[in-house]
NULUMVEX-55432 format. One record per atom (N, C-alpha, C, CB): x, y, z. Coordinates in steps of 0.02 Angstrom, whole numbers, padded with zeros to 5 digits, always signed. Glycine has a CB too. Layout:
N
XYZ;...
// end
This chain:
312
+00048-00066+00001;+00002+00003-00002;+00043+00067-00001;-00049+00008+00062;+00023+00113-00046;+00062+00168-00045;+00035+00222+00005;+00066+00194-00113;+00078+00241+00048;+00046+00290+00102;+00088+00360+00095;+00055+00256+00186;+00049+00409+00099;+00080+00474+00097;+00044+00519+00158;+00070+00509+00019;+00091+00558+00182;+00065+00609+00228;+00029+00661+00199;+00114+00637+00263;-00042+00665+00216;-00085+00722+00183;-00065+00786+00203;-00157+00718+00199;-00060+00834+00154;-00051+00895+00167;-00104+00938+00129;+00016+00910+00152;-00153+00968+00172;-00204+00998+00142;-00184+01063+00115;-00257+01004+00184;-00130+01087+00133;-00105+01158+00107;-00072+01147+00044;-00053+01195+00156;-00055+01090+00020;-00024+01081-00047;-00068+01096-00101;+00001+01014-00056;-00039+01132-00150;-00078+01155-00205;-00038+01135-00273;-00090+01236-00199;-00069+01077-00293;-00036+01053-00362;-00031+01100-00417;-00073+00997-00390;-00073+01141-00426;-00074+01198-00485;-00014+01239-00470;-00146+01249-00485;+00006+01259-00407;+00063+01302-00399;+00134+01265-00410;+00059+01332-00329;+00125+01200-00404;+00188+01162-00406;+00198+01121-00478;+00187+01110-00342;+00151+01133-00525;+00152+01105-00597;+00204+01140-00629;+00084+01115-00638;+00238+01100-00666;+00300+01127-00705;+00285+01109-00783;+00377+01089-00676;+00262+01156-00823;+00249+01138-00891;+00300+01167-00933;+00182+01158-00914;+00334+01135-00976;+00387+01162-01013;+00370+01219-01055;+00415+01113-01051;+00314+01208-01093;+00289+01256-01151;+00219+01260-01136;+00301+01230-01229;+00196+01308-01091;+00123+01305-01072;+00080+01345-01119;+00113+01331-01000;+00018+01332-01123;-00026+01358-01170;-00071+01416-01134;-00069+01298-01200;-00093+01464-01163;-00138+01513-01131;-00206+01478-01135;-00137+01587-01167;-00255+01512-01099;-00325+01497-01098;-00356+01493-01171;-00362+01550-01056;-00336+01547-01205;-00362+01554-01281;-00338+01498-01318;-00337+01622-01319;-00284+01480-01317;-00245+01430-01353;-00278+01361-01331;-00164+01436-01335;-00294+01353-01268;-00327+01289-01246;-00393+01282-01276;-00334+01286-01172;-00430+01342-01281;-00498+01348-01307;-00499+01330-01385;-00525+01422-01295;-00453+01356-01417;-00448+01343-01495;-00427+01274-01504;-00394+01391-01534;-00388+01240-01462;-00362+01178-01476;-00419+01126-01454;-00293+01168-01439;-00459+01144-01405;-00514+01100-01379;-00565+01100-01437;-00547+01127-01308;-00579+01156-01467;-00634+01163-01510;-00610+01122-01571;-00652+01240-01525;-00552+01124-01586;-00531+01088-01647;-00523+01011-01638;-00465+01117-01673;-00508+00997-01577;-00501+00924-01566;-00571+00887-01553;-00453+00912-01505;-00620+00915-01531;-00682+00891-01517;-00724+00880-01581;-00714+00937-01471;-00724+00942-01620;-00763+00942-01684;-00722+00910-01735;-00785+01013-01707;-00751+00859-01762;-00722+00810-01813;-00776+00794-01866;-00698+00742-01777;-00755+00738-01896;-00797+00706-01952;-00866+00683-01920;-00757+00639-01986;-00870+00673-01861;-00927+00650-01830;-00986+00689-01837;-00916+00642-01766;-00972+00759-01847;-01023+00806-01852;-01065+00789-01918;-00991+00878-01852;-01028+00765-01969;-01060+00750-02033;-01114+00699-02031;-01012+00727-02081;-01104+00655-01977;-01153+00598-01975;-01208+00616-01924;-01117+00528-01954;-01209+00667-01890;-01261+00691-01841;-01323+00699-01879;-01242+00759-01804;-01331+00715-01936;-01408+00719-01970;-01432+00650-01969;-01412+00749-02052;-01397+00607-01991;-01421+00534-01989;-01437+00509-01919;-01368+00486-02021;-01402+00531-01868;-01418+00510-01799;-01479+00540-01777;-01364+00527-01751;-01501+00601-01800;-01564+00642-01783;-01622+00604-01827;-01556+00730-01804;-01603+00574-01881;-01652+00535-01914;-01679+00482-01886;-01633+00516-01966;-01630+00451-01835;-01652+00391-01799;-01697+00407-01742;-01593+00353-01773;-01695+00475-01718;-01732+00486-01655;-01772+00544-01661;-01688+00492-01595;-01769+00579-01712;-01816+00643-01723;-01774+00703-01707;-01886+00643-01674;-01790+00759-01729;-01753+00815-01717;-01748+00846-01649;-01774+00860-01758;-01808+00843-01613;-01823+00867-01548;-01789+00818-01500;-01900+00874-01537;-01803+00755-01506;-01775+00703-01458;-01690+00702-01472;-01814+00621-01474;-01675+00704-01533;-01605+00698-01541;-01573+00767-01511;-01587+00685-01620;-01601+00829-01520;-01576+00878-01478;-01566+00875-01401;-01614+00924-01489;-01618+00852-01380;-01619+00848-01298;-01570+00791-01283;-01701+00831-01262;-01568+00738-01317;-01518+00683-01298;-01451+00705-01306;-01525+00619-01339;-01436+00742-01363;-01366+00769-01376;-01341+00814-01322;-01364+00807-01441;-01385+00853-01300;-01368+00911-01244;-01349+00859-01177;-01448+00973-01226;-01399+00813-01170;-01388+00768-01103;-01323+00728-01103;-01447+00713-01094;-01306+00703-01168;-01231+00666-01172;-01183+00706-01163;-01212+00635-01235;-01177+00772-01187;-01129+00821-01176;-01125+00844-01103;-01142+00876-01221;-01180+00850-01070;-01177+00875-00995;-01146+00810-00959;-01261+00899-00960;-01163+00746-00975;-01133+00688-00936;-01063+00683-00954;-01168+00620-00951;-01045+00693-01017;-00970+00695-01032;-00932+00740-00992;-00956+00714-01099;-00954+00800-01002;-00917+00857-00964;-00912+00845-00890;-00953+00925-00973;-00970+00819-00863;-00969+00815-00792;-00926+00758-00774;-01039+00809-00763;-00923+00698-00814;-00871+00646-00799;-00799+00672-00807;-00880+00586-00847;-00783+00707-00864;-00714+00737-00864;-00692+00776-00813;-00705+00773-00916;-00743+00826-00792;-00739+00870-00726;-00713+00822-00672;-00813+00903-00702;-00758+00776-00657;-00746+00728-00594;-00672+00696-00601;-00806+00662-00591;-00657+00673-00664;-00591+00647-00670;-00532+00691-00662;-00586+00619-00730;-00539+00753-00680;-00492+00797-00662;-00479+00818-00604;-00497+00841-00689;-00534+00821-00565;-00536+00835-00497;-00499+00782-00456;-00606+00840-00475;-00512+00721-00481;-00482+00659-00446;-00410+00660-00458;-00513+00590-00471;-00388+00681-00519;-00315+00683-00538;-00283+00740-00495;-00305+00697-00620;-00307+00790-00489;-00281+00848-00448;-00281+00825-00371;-00329+00918-00459;-00332+00791-00355;-00332+00768-00277;-00274+00712-00269;-00412+00732-00254;-00269+00670-00320;-00212+00624-00316;-00146+00658-00317;-00213+00574-00371;-00137+00712-00353;-00072+00740-00355;-00061+00783-00288;-00065+00784-00421;-00116+00806-00261;-00108+00839-00191;-00085+00792-00139;-00173+00869-00167;-00119+00728-00137;-00101+00678-00086;-00032+00655-00091;-00144+00619-00091;-00010+00651-00156;+00062+00625-00162;+00111+00687-00168;+00071+00575-00230;+00088+00749-00160;+00124+00814-00169;+00163+00810-00235;+00174+00829-00107;+00131+00806-00286;+00159+00813-00350;+00123+00873-00388;+00154+00745-00388;+00161+00895-00434;+00127+00952-00473;+00080+00921-00520;+00180+00998-00514;+00089+00864-00544;+00034+00829-00592;+00033+00761-00586;+00046+00841-00667;-00022+00728-00596;-00028+00653-00587;-00073+00638-00647;-00061+00628-00512;-00050+00595-00698;-00087+00590-00758;-00138+00529-00743;-00037+00578-00825;-00183+00510-00791;-00235+00472-00787;-00214+00405-00764;-00270+00472-00847;-00173+00365-00797;-00149+00298-00769;-00117+00302-00709;-00104+00265-00812;-00074+00349-00685;-00050+00353-00623;-00098+00367-00564;-00004+00400-00627;-00154+00407-00588;-00202+00416-00540;-00244+00353-00530;-00243+00473-00558;-00254+00311-00582;-00292+00251-00576;-00254+00201-00530;-00305+00221-00646;-00185+00198-00534;-00144+00160-00492;-00144+00175-00421;-00082+00163-00514;-00144+00248-00407;-00142+00271-00343;-00214+00259-00308;-00119+00344-00344;-00266+00261-00340;-00330+00254-00315;-00342+00179-00293;-00379+00278-00368;-00310+00134-00344;-00322+00067-00323;-00282+00041-00264;-00311+00024-00378;-00226+00073-00255;-00184+00061-00197;-00214+00080-00139;-00123+00093-00200;-00265+00133-00136;-00289+00158-00072;-00349+00113-00057;-00307+00237-00073;-00368+00063-00095;-00429+00027-00084;-00414-00039-00050;-00466+00015-00149;-00460-00082-00042;-00442-00150-00006;-00392-00190-00042;-00504-00195+00004;-00381-00254-00010;-00324-00292-00035;-00330-00309-00114;-00319-00359+00007;-00395-00330-00129;-00401-00356-00198;-00395-00301-00250;-00466-00393-00206;-00403-00239-00227;-00395-00185-00266;-00312-00168-00284;-00432-00126-00227;-00281-00183-00229;-00209-00168-00231;-00174-00210-00270;-00179-00169-00170;-00200-00279-00279;-00166-00323-00330;-00176-00304-00401;-00189-00394-00323;-00230-00265-00413;-00245-00242-00482;-00224-00169-00496;-00321-00250-00496;-00188-00147-00458;-00171-00075-00459;-00124-00068-00524;-00131-00051-00386;-00072-00099-00537;-00025-00094-00593;-00066-00117-00656;+00044-00140-00581;-00114-00162-00658;-00146-00190-00709;-00191-00124-00732;-00188-00261-00686;-00221-00094-00686;-00272-00042-00704;-00230+00011-00739;-00314-00011-00638;-00175+00033-00724;-00131+00085-00759;-00122+00063-00829;-00061+00095-00725;-00101-00002-00841;-00088-00026-00905;-00158-00025-00943;-00052-00098-00903;-00206-00041-00914;-00275-00042-00948;-00300+00027-00976;-00329-00068-00897;-00285+00075-00931;-00302+00143-00954;-00255+00158-01009;-00299+00196-00896;-00194+00154-01011;-00151+00168-01069;-00170+00126-01137;-00077+00152-01049;-00189+00069-01120;-00207+00027-01183;-00271+00061-01212;-00222-00056-01164;-00329+00076-01173;-00391+00100-01194;-00378+00162-01230;-00438+00110-01138;-00330+00210-01200;-00331+00273-01238;-00292+00268-01299;-00304+00329-01198;-00242+00217-01302;-00196+00208-01360;-00239+00187-01413;-00139+00158-01349;-00285+00137-01403;-00317+00111-01455;-00377+00148-01482;-00334+00050-01439;-00409+00185-01433;-00461+00231-01452;-00437+00289-01496;-00493+00257-01390;-00383+00318-01481;-00360+00374-01520;-00328+00338-01579;-00311+00424-01480;-00301+00285-01583;-00273+00254-01647;-00338+00241-01695;-00230+00178-01629;-00391+00214-01673;-00451+00211-01712;-00480+00282-01739;-00501+00176-01669;-00484+00323-01692;-00499+00394-01716;-00463+00418-01773;-00487+00441-01665;-00396+00420-01763;-00351+00441-01813;-00355+00414-01878;-00291+00432-01794;-00358+00349-01876;-00374+00304-01942;-00429+00330-01977;-00391+00229-01928;-00485+00344-01945;-00546+00367-01972;-00534+00435-02001;-00601+00367-01919;-00498+00485-01971;-00489+00542-02002;-00442+00536-02066;-00464+00588-01954;-00396+00496-02064;-00349+00489-02121;-00390+00461-02176;-00285+00444-02105;-00433+00412-02174;-00472+00379-02221;-00516+00434-02248;-00510+00320-02190;-00556+00473-02205;-00605+00517-02228;-00572+00572-02272;-00644+00546-02169;-00511+00603-02254;-00478+00651-02298;-00456+00622-02361;-00423+00681-02267;-00435+00560-02359;-00405+00527-02419;-00464+00516-02468;-00368+00455-02401;-00527+00496-02440;-00579+00482-02484;-00603+00548-02529;-00638+00453-02441;-00607+00605-02487;-00619+00668-02518;-00573+00689-02566;-00623+00716-02472;-00506+00685-02550;-00453+00704-02596;-00461+00663-02668;-00382+00688-02559;-00476+00600-02653;-00478+00550-02711;-00538+00574-02752;-00488+00469-02686;-00595+00593-02726;-00650+00615-02770;-00628+00672-02817;-00711+00639-02727;-00585+00719-02788;-00569+00772-02833;-00519+00745-02881;-00542+00834-02796;-00474+00706-02860;-00418+00682-02907;-00457+00641-02962;-00357+00634-02866;-00500+00598-02947;-00528+00552-02999;-00556+00603-03052;-00587+00498-02969;-00589+00656-03033;-00620+00693-03084;-00572+00741-03128;-00673+00733-03052;-00529+00768-03090;-00480+00820-03121;-00419+00788-03140;-00463+00878-03072;-00394+00731-03120;-00324+00706-03146;-00340+00638-03172;-00264+00703-03086;-00344+00582-03127;-00356+00521-03157;-00379+00477-03096;-00291+00494-03196;-00411+00421-03119;-00429+00377-03063;-00369+00337-03031;-00481+00329-03088;-00363+00342-02961;-00307+00297-02933;-00333+00262-02875;-00243+00336-02913;-00302+00212-02852;-00325+00176-02792;-00326+00217-02726;-00281+00116-02781;-00370+00199-02681;-00373+00240-02620;-00309+00233-02576;-00435+00219-02578;-00278+00173-02579;-00220+00170-02533;-00162+00221-02547;-00191+00100-02536;-00154+00244-02607;-00109+00295-02629;-00125+00354-02591;-00113+00308-02701;-00190+00376-02585;-00209+00439-02556;-00199+00428-02477;-00288+00460-02576;-00218+00374-02450;-00199+00356-02377;-00123+00361-02359;-00221+00282-02363;-00090+00334-02404;-00012+00340-02391;+00003+00417-02394;+00036+00298-02452;-00016+00450-02439;+00000+00520-02459;-00023+00557-02389;-00044+00547-02534;-00082+00551-02375;-00103+00592-02314;-00068+00574-02256;-00174+00588-02299;-00057+00510-02242;-00023+00485-02188;+00050+00510-02179;-00025+00416-02193;+00083+00523-02235;+00151+00540-02239;+00151+00618-02221;+00184+00521-02313;+00105+00653-02246;+00102+00721-02232;+00088+00737-02162;+00055+00752-02274;+00055+00693-02125;+00028+00702-02059;+00085+00693-02007;-00030+00651-02047;+00136+00653-02029;+00186+00639-01981;+00226+00692-01959;+00226+00593-02003;+00242+00750-01992;+00275+00807-01957;+00238+00840-01906;+00294+00857-02002;+00166+00840-01917;+00127+00857-01867;+00132+00817-01805;+00066+00856-01890;+00128+00761-01817;+00129+00714-01761;+00189+00715-01713;+00124+00649-01788;+00246+00743-01749;+00316+00744-01716;+00315+00808-01667;+00380+00751-01775;+00268+00853-01676;+00268+00918-01631;+00239+00892-01565;+00220+00983-01663;+00281+00898-01512;+00271+00872-01440;+00238+00921-01399;+00337+00855-01406;+00238+00989-01413;+00208+01033-01378;+00146+01062-01400;+00247+01074-01368;+00088+01056-01367;+00026+01085-01399;+00027+01157-01415;-00030+01076-01356;+00066+01196-01378;+00067+01262-01390;+00083+01274-01467;+00117+01295-01343;+00127+01240-01495;+00148+01256-01556;+00100+01235-01612;+00212+01229-01565;+00045+01192-01589;-00010+01171-01633;-00063+01230-01634;-00044+01099-01606;-00058+01275-01596;-00113+01318-01587;-00132+01351-01659;-00094+01374-01531;-00071+01384-01685;-00088+01414-01753;-00126+01372-01803;-00028+01433-01787;-00094+01306-01799;-00127+01263-01849;-00202+01249-01831;-00088+01195-01854;-00208+01236-01764;-00279+01227-01747;-00326+01288-01768;-00283+01216-01671;-00303+01350-01753;-00348+01411-01769;-00356+01411-01843;-00317+01484-01745;-00304+01391-01885;-00320+01392-01955;-00369+01340-01983;-00260+01385-01990;-00359+01280-01939;-00411+01225-01952;-00479+01241-01935;-00396+01166-01916;-00484+01273-01881;-00551+01297-01862;-00585+01346-01907;-00548+01328-01798;-00541+01399-01937;-00578+01447-01984;-00594+01406-02051;-00531+01516-02002;-00545+01360-02070;-00563+01321-02130;-00626+01277-02122;-00504+01278-02150;-00636+01250-02059;-00686+01200-02047;-00754+01239-02040;-00667+01157-01982;-00758+01293-02012;-00823+01331-02009;-00835+01360-02074;-00823+01386-01954;-00786+01377-02116;-00804+01405-02185;-00834+01343-02228;-00734+01439-02224;-00805+01288-02216;-00838+01224-02249;-00911+01211-02224;-00794+01158-02232;-00922+01226-02161;-00991+01216-02131;-01032+01271-02171;-00993+01227-02043;-01011+01333-02183;-01051+01385-02212;-01063+01359-02286;-01014+01458-02209;-01017+01330-02322;-01026+01313-02387;-01081+01257-02393;-00960+01292-02415;-01079+01208-02338;-01134+01157-02337;-01195+01190-02323;-01124+01103-02287;-01195+01238-02277;-01263+01269-02255;-01293+01304-02317;-01253+01325-02191;-01256+01321-02364;-01283+01349-02435;-01333+01303-02458;-01225+01355-02494;-01321+01236-02456;-01360+01195-02484;-01415+01169-02436;-01321+01146-02510;-01400+01165-02372;-01447+01140-02324;-01505+01192-02326;-01414+01132-02250;-01497+01255-02325;-01546+01298-02319;-01590+01309-02388;-01516+01359-02294;-01575+01277-02435;-01616+01277-02499;-01664+01223-02500;-01574+01271-02560;-01728+01251-02522;-01783+01198-02535;-01803+01158-02472;-01759+01145-02589;-01801+01201-02423;-01821+01167-02356;-01894+01148-02354;-01807+01216-02293;-01913+01085-02330;-01987+01067-02329;-02013+01094-02261;-02001+00984-02336;-02073+01094-02253;-02104+01114-02186;-02083+01064-02132;-02184+01117-02192;-02057+01099-02081;-02034+01059-02023;-02076+01003-01991;-02021+01103-01974;-02149+01023-02006;-02193+00968-01986;-02180+00902-02025;-02266+00990-01995;-02152+00902-02079;-02135+00839-02118;-02081+00798-02080;-02107+00859-02193;-02045+00822-02037;-01996+00788-02004;-02015+00771-01935;-01937+00826-02005;-02004+00711-01915;-02021+00685-01850;-01984+00718-01788;-02007+00613-01851;-02019+00739-01735;-01983+00770-01679;-01961+00713-01632;-02029+00825-01640;-01999+00655-01630;-01984+00602-01590;-01986+00538-01642;-02034+00600-01527;-01950+00496-01629;-01949+00434-01677;-01957+00369-01630;-01875+00430-01725;-01958+00311-01662;-01960+00253-01623;-01897+00239-01583;-01975+00199-01666;-01908+00215-01518;-01845+00208-01470;-01809+00151-01491;-01862+00199-01392;-01818+00110-01536;-01779+00052-01556;-01712+00071-01593;-01822+00006-01600;-01714+00129-01617;-01651+00158-01651;-01609+00196-01613;-01665+00197-01705;-01625+00205-01549;-01585+00244-01497;-01511+00219-01495;-01619+00235-01422;-01498+00155-01501;-01428+00136-01493;-01388+00154-01554;-01423+00063-01478;-01423+00162-01609;-01386+00193-01672;-01371+00264-01657;-01431+00189-01740;-01412+00298-01626;-01399+00371-01616;-01350+00382-01567;-01458+00408-01597;-01344+00337-01509;-01294+00345-01463;-01224+00329-01492;-01309+00304-01406;-01225+00282-01537;-01153+00266-01562;-01127+00324-01598;-01151+00201-01610;-01169+00359-01641;-01149+00415-01679;-01134+00470-01635;-01198+00433-01728;-01178+00487-01592;-01165+00546-01548;-01105+00537-01503;-01226+00561-01506;-01092+00489-01472;-01035+00479-01426;-00971+00478-01468;-01042+00411-01384;-00972+00448-01537;-00911+00456-01572;-00901+00535-01589;-00912+00410-01639;-00954+00572-01595;-00941+00640-01615;-00922+00686-01555;-01002+00667-01650;-00947+00674-01502;-00935+00722-01444;-00872+00701-01401;-01001+00723-01396;-00862+00633-01389;-00813+00609-01339;-00740+00616-01369;-00830+00530-01319;-00700+00638-01327;-00626+00648-01341;-00594+00653-01280;-00609+00709-01382;-00586+00599-01237;-00563+00602-01175;-00486+00616-01167;-00581+00544-01145;-00447+00587-01210;-00385+00588-01204;-00351+00663-01218;-00362+00534-01247;-00391+00687-01265;-00374+00757-01287;-00385+00810-01235;-00414+00775-01347;-00451+00803-01209;-00469+00848-01159;-00414+00849-01097;-00542+00827-01135;-00392+00786-01077;-00349+00780-01025;-00276+00807-01047;-00349+00708-01003;-00262+00804-01099;-00194+00825-01129;-00193+00902-01131;-00182+00793-01205;-00243+00926-01151;-00245+00997-01158;-00241+01033-01089;-00308+01016-01195;-00269+01004-01034;-00277+01023-00967;-00201+01022-00943;-00329+00973-00925;-00170+00969-00953;-00105+00962-00929;-00055+01005-00955;-00085+00901-00939;-00063+01042-01022;-00017+01092-01036;-00039+01159-01035;+00010+01081-01093;-00078+01179-00989;-00102+01245-00987;-00057+01278-00936;-00179+01248-00970;-00058+01352-00950;-00015+01391-00904;-00056+01403-00835;+00007+01462-00940;-00122+01400-00843;-00175+01408-00792;-00214+01355-00787;-00216+01461-00803;-00201+01291-00771;-00243+01237-00773;-00305+01250-00727;-00206+01175-00752;-00301+01287-00677;-00362+01289-00632;-00417+01327-00668;-00346+01323-00560;-00405+01363-00726;-00458+01394-00771;-00489+01347-00820;-00430+01450-00809;-00469+01285-00811;-00495+01235-00863;-00561+01211-00847;-00451+01173-00869;-00574+01193-00789;-00648+01169-00758;-00677+01225-00727;-00646+01109-00702;-00742+01215-00714;-00780+01268-00673;-00836+01280-00724;-00735+01341-00650;-00890+01325-00695;-00946+01352-00732;-00924+01389-00799;-00985+01401-00687;-00876+01432-00791;-00847+01470-00845;-00778+01453-00865;-00849+01539-00829;-00765+01391-00854;-00697+01372-00872;-00693+01361-00945;-00674+01310-00834;-00628+01349-00964;-00616+01332-01040;-00655+01275-01064;-00542+01314-01054;-00659+01216-01024;-00697+01155-01051;-00769+01172-01062;-00692+01092-01002;-00801+01201-01015;-00872+01212-01019;-00890+01266-01076;-00896+01236-00948;-00851+01319-01084;-00860+01368-01140;-00851+01333-01201;-00812+01426-01137;-00804+01295-01210;-00791+01259-01277;-00844+01208-01290;-00720+01222-01278;-00867+01178-01241;-00922+01133-01248;-00988+01162-01274;-00934+01105-01185;-01006+01222-01251;-01058+01260-01274;-01051+01278-01342;-01067+01316-01235;-00999+01296-01370;-00990+01311-01437;-00994+01251-01479;-00929+01343-01447;-00973+01191-01454;-00974+01127-01487;-01044+01104-01492;-00931+01076-01451;-01083+01105-01442;-01152+01084-01437;-01196+01127-01484;-01177+01089-01364;-01185+01192-01486;-01225+01240-01536;-01207+01224-01601;-01211+01317-01526;-01148+01209-01620;-01130+01196-01684;-01164+01119-01706;-01046+01200-01688;-01159+01080-01659;-01182+01013-01679;-01261+01012-01683;-01157+00958-01628;-01305+01052-01642;-01363+01055-01650;-01390+01087-01721;-01381+01084-01596;-01352+01139-01739;-01376+01181-01794;-01361+01135-01852;-01338+01256-01800;-01300+01101-01857;-01285+01055-01908;-01334+01000-01915;-01220+01028-01898;-01344+00970-01865;-01387+00905-01859;-01454+00917-01883;-01393+00880-01785;-01486+00971-01845;-01555+00985-01862;-01562+01001-01935;-01582+01042-01821;-01524+01053-01959;-01534+01073-02024;-01516+01019-02074;-01497+01132-02035;-01468+00972-02062;-01459+00916-02112;-01521+00864-02112;-01390+00877-02094;-01550+00851-02055;-01605+00810-02052;-01665+00846-02084;-01617+00789-01980;-01676+00914-02069;-01731+00953-02092;-01730+00952-02166;-01730+01022-02065;-01666+00958-02198;-01657+00961-02272;-01670+00895-02306;-01586+00984-02290;-01642+00841-02282;-01643+00772-02319;-01685+00728-02291;-01580+00738-02322;-01707+00731-02230;-01756+00692-02196;-01726+00621-02182;-01823+00689-02239;-01769+00567-02200;-01749+00498-02186;-01699+00466-02234;-01809+00456-02183;-01691+00508-02290;-01648+00485-02340;-01577+00506-02337;-01672+00504-02400;-01561+00547-02275;-01497+00572-02268;-01445+00513-02258;-01498+00622-02210;-01383+00523-02281;-01326+00471-02286;-01293+00472-02221;-01271+00487-02345;-01240+00426-02218;-01206+00428-02156;-01159+00491-02153;-01166+00362-02146;-01140+00521-02208;-01110+00585-02204;-01153+00632-02250;-01032+00583-02225;-01173+00686-02219;-01211+00734-02253;-01180+00758-02316;-01222+00789-02210;-01122+00762-02323;-01089+00774-02386;-01099+00733-02444;-01026+00773-02375;-01124+00677-02427;-01150+00623-02488;-01207+00650-02510;-01166+00543-02466;-01248+00692-02483;-01315+00710-02510;-01309+00778-02545;-01370+00713-02452;-01254+00806-02542;-01240+00871-02584;-01244+00852-02659;-01165+00904-02568;-01266+00901-02702;-01264+00890-02771;-01194+00884-02794;-01299+00941-02806;-01183+00826-02838;-01116+00809-02869;-01117+00825-02944;-01098+00733-02857;-01167+00873-02970;-01162+00889-03037;-01147+00963-03050;-01223+00869-03070;-01113+00991-02993;-01080+01059-03001;-01016+01072-03002;-01096+01096-02960;-00980+01017-03021;-00909+01022-03017;-00887+01074-03079;-00874+00943-03024;-00835+01107-03061;-00811+01159-03111;-00776+01119-03170;-00757+01214-03076;-00766+01146-03227;-00747+01102-03286;-00670+01093-03272;-00763+01139-03364;-00649+01034-03301;-00573+01022-03299;-00536+01083-03336;-00553+00949-03338;-00479+01090-03310;-00437+01148-03339;-00409+01131-03405;-00378+01169-03292;-00398+01074-03426;-00366+01056-03485;-00420+01061-03546;-00335+00982-03476;-00400+01092-03596;-00438+01097-03659;-00438+01036-03706;-00411+01155-03697;-00397+00978-03675;-00396+00918-03711;-00460+00882-03699;-00336+00876-03693;-00496+00897-03649;-00557+00856-03639;-00615+00874-03682;-00579+00861-03571;-00660+00832-03710;-00711+00849-03752;-00765+00892-03714;-00740+00786-03782;-00791+00935-03748;-00841+00981-03717;-00894+00946-03692;-00867+01031-03761;-00919+00886-03711;-00966+00843-03683;-00955+00828-03607;-00966+00781-03722;-00892+00825-03591;-00875+00799-03524;-00876+00854-03471;-00805+00767-03525;-00882+00917-03501;-00880+00970-03443;-00944+00990-03413;-00849+01033-03466;-00945+01000-03353;-01002+01016-03311;-00998+01085-03290;-01006+00974-03253;-01049+01130-03306;-01044+01194-03289;-01047+01209-03210;-01094+01228-03325;-01010+01260-03196;-01013+01284-03120;-01075+01318-03114;-00952+01334-03096;-01098+01316-03047;-01158+01348-03035;-01154+01424-03043;-01180+01331-02968;-01209+01462-03064;-01202+01533-03073;-01211+01559-02998;-01258+01565-03128;-01160+01605-02978;-01155+01641-02915;-01183+01703-02922;-01088+01648-02891;
// end
């Protein structure tokens, strides 16, 4: 059993040593970018499973439960660091310490619990990163197939993966803030372009179900949890902040970013379901018109193969 003399006056925040700390604004920008991903494109389908009103209520409740759980976890990590008089105690070490404070059978599982946390975080992030790389590769392939020539998908996956390696080698999150800010701008610009189509030819809202049959709720939860949850990233950002005590709380960075995320998700999901209804695809981008591609720049192509750009 690990025993430490408890010192209630010890403040882990004051003794945390971060080599390259992030500001609160940098943490907000990074959190916004890391949480909002390709899952938002599938939320209209999730709302088709539950109805627009039911889906909105459930999405808000899921986010509240997630943020509440993350807040409790961070409080436990800070308390573990305080009891051990450390500046910072990560998730696996907190798990090991907590098991060592329990009954005998828990102490035998202490080291295994730490390895379990590392394994779950590693595999979950690996799975998420693979999805993003494949998603980006598929979109680039669609443009390449039309403007250049048809090539295998694995070529684009290799290309995107190789370009991502330099970013993966950046160890300090502060240096990624400019990239995250640029990504947020481009991402919301993309949302605006998608909204251009979502707001056209809208049917009456009464044609869309507010509540759907509960048998499809598991499908909704699968998509919603994939879209919202990002536990490892949320913890990593908190650990690299210059003022980590500002991360949680009613008006902390985590809550403020979560509000922006939920609002973005609700607008995107409701509008996507409202526009396309039950026929919406797994990614709402698949429902966008594909006959408005700009003509190929080469004059060698026959005029019959050219597709006119939409008049702006």
